[in-house]
C-alpha positions in Angstrom: -42.8 53.4 -42.5 -41.2 56.2 -44.5 -37.7 55.9 -46.0 -35.9 59.0 -47.2 -33.5 58.9 -50.1 -30.1 59.9 -48.7 -29.3 61.7 -51.9 -32.2 64.2 -51.5 -31.5 67.3 -49.5 -34.5 68.5 -47.4 -35.8 71.6 -49.1 -37.3 72.8 -45.9 -34.0 72.9 -44.0 -32.2 76.3 -44.3 -28.6 77.2 -43.8 -29.4 78.6 -40.4 -29.9 75.1 -39.0 -26.9 75.9 -36.8 -26.8 78.3 -33.9 -24.2 81.1 -34.2 -23.3 83.7 -31.6 -20.4 86.2 -31.4 -18.9 87.5 -28.2 -15.9 89.6 -27.2 -14.5 88.4 -23.9 -11.5 90.7 -24.1 -10.1 93.5 -26.3 -9.2 92.1 -29.8 -10.6 88.7 -28.9 -13.6 87.3 -30.8 -15.3 84.1 -29.9 -17.7 82.6 -32.5 -19.8 80.0 -30.7 -21.5 77.3 -32.8 -24.1 74.7 -32.0 -25.9 72.1 -34.1 -24.6 70.2 -37.1 -22.0 71.6 -39.5 -22.6 70.1 -42.9 -22.8 71.2 -46.5 -26.1 73.0 -45.9 -25.0 74.9 -42.8 -21.3 75.5 -43.6 -22.0 78.7 -45.7 -23.5 80.4 -42.7 -20.5 79.5 -40.6 -18.1 80.6 -43.3 -19.9 84.0 -43.3 -19.7 84.5 -39.5 -16.0 83.5 -39.5 -15.1 85.7 -42.4 -16.9 88.7 -40.9 -15.1 88.3 -37.5 -11.5 88.0 -38.8 -9.9 91.1 -37.3 -6.3 91.9 -38.3 -4.0 91.4 -35.4 -6.6 90.0 -33.1 -7.6 86.6 -31.9 -10.4 84.4 -33.2 -11.7 81.4 -31.3 -14.2 79.1 -32.9 -16.0 77.4 -30.0 -17.5 74.2 -31.3 -18.5 72.7 -27.9 -22.2 72.8 -29.0 -21.6 71.0 -32.3 -23.0 67.5 -32.7 -21.7 66.8 -36.2 -18.7 68.1 -38.1 -18.7 67.1 -41.8 -16.2 67.7 -44.6 -17.8 71.1 -45.5 -17.2 72.2 -41.9 -13.6 71.0 -42.0 -13.1 73.1 -45.2 -14.4 76.2 -43.3 -11.8 75.5 -40.6 -9.0 75.2 -43.1 -10.1 78.4 -44.9 -10.2 80.2 -41.5 -6.7 79.0 -40.6 -5.3 80.1 -44.0 -7.0 83.6 -43.8 -5.8 84.0 -40.2 -2.2 83.3 -41.1 -2.3 85.7 -44.0 -3.7 88.5 -41.8 -1.7 87.8 -38.6 -4.7 86.7 -36.6 -4.3 84.1 -33.9 -6.9 81.3 -34.7 -7.9 78.4 -32.5 -10.7 75.9 -32.2 -12.5 74.5 -29.1 -13.3 70.9 -29.7 -14.5 69.2 -26.5 -16.8 66.6 -28.0 -15.7 63.5 -29.9 -18.0 64.4 -32.8 -15.8 67.4 -33.4 -12.3 66.3 -32.2 -12.3 63.0 -34.0 -12.6 64.5 -37.6 -10.0 67.1 -36.7 -7.6 64.5 -35.5 -8.3 62.0 -38.3 -7.6 64.6 -41.0 -4.5 66.0 -39.3 -5.9 69.4 -38.9 -4.8 69.6 -35.3 -1.4 70.4 -36.8 -2.8 73.3 -38.9 -4.4 75.2 -36.1 -4.5 75.1 -32.3 -7.2 72.8 -30.8 -8.3 73.3 -27.1 -10.5 71.1 -24.9 -12.4 74.1 -23.4 -13.0 77.8 -24.1 -11.1 78.7 -20.9 -8.0 76.8 -22.2 -8.3 78.6 -25.6 -8.5 82.0 -23.9 -5.8 81.3 -21.3 
């Protein structure tokens, strides 16, 4: 049996351990779809995608329906996105259908900071 020290980060795991895709379902609407785990290793990749897709006067939807874990580093990315969106008059919302994502958002009170929707259709409607 092998036991791994929880304080050791796997050197073979890269920041692209999450899936990231961008779509534009309507004019001035950008959807960043995320899958996998958002933790301290993968959060920088997410931050880069979110920052690159903040378009002044548009709408950014962060679709987290494929996310199985949302850690504090991921929550920090959401807070940063909300702050940048407000400063640049961008409508920002999050799709959090799974308990693994909605629970940390509710527990931290972030549902009061940005709009949270149960589905992508609800976010776009």
